[in-house]
N, C-alpha and C positions, 0 to 999 in steps of 0.2 A: 731195279730201281723201285723204291717204295712210292706208291701213288698217294701218300698222305704227308701232310706237313708234320713237323715235330709237335706242334700244338694239337693237331687232330689226333695224334697217336696217344697223347697223355692219358685221357680217360680209359682207353682200352688197356694200356700198359699198367696203369694203377689197378685196374680190375684183376689182371693176371697176378700181379704182385700180392694183392689181397687174397687170392686163391692159394698161393704157395706159402704165404706167411704162417698159417697154422702148423705146417710140417716143420718149418724152421724153428718156430717157438717150442716145439716138442723137445728140441735139443738145447733149449736155453738161449737161443739166438733171436734175432729179428732182422728185418730188411726194410730199408727206407729208399724210396725213389728220390733221387737227387735232381735228375733232369734228363732230357732227351735232346740229342744233337746229331743230325745227319744219320739217322737210323741206328744210333748207338744209344743204348739205355744205360744211364749211369745210376748205379745203386750203391748203397752202403750197407754192408753186413755189420750187425751190431751184436752186443752181448757175447755169448759164448762163441759165436762165429768168428770174432776177431782173433786172428792168429791160429785158428783151427786148420789143421792140415787138410780137411775135407772141404774147406770153403770154396776152392776153385771148382771142385766137382759139383757142389751145390749150385754155383752160378751157371756153369755150362750145361749140366745135365738135368738140372731142376728148373731154374728160372728161365734161362735162355731157350731151352727146348720147348717150354710151354709158350713162350712169346712167339717162337717160330711157328708152332702148330696153330695157335689160336689167333694170331694177328698177321704175321708176314714172315716168310722164310729168310729174309735178308736182315732181320734185326739181330743185333749182337748186344751182349751185356758187358759192361766195364765196371769193376769194383772201384769205388772211391774210398781210399784209405781214411781212417779217422784223422782229422785235422786238415784234410785237403778239400773240404766242402766248398770253400770259397774259390778254388781254382779248378773245379771239376771239368770245365770246358777245355782245359789244356791237356787233360788225360786222354789216353786211348788213341 
């Protein structure tokens, strides 16, 4: 169980995303934090990452791994597809 509320996690999660963003941008993509709910971090891959076969690897072994190391091991990442931003809380 994570000892933080979703609201308390947001600044730390945003900081980690800002750390990984430059490597994602190197390949023509980007990442946006959509929200956090019940220790699930909802992000949206953008640019060249949309539809890329490596996007799942980027999320699990790039973004999620850093979140687990730097914040808490129980955090998980969920990708929010383009167009699903208004319904992100129903995903994952």
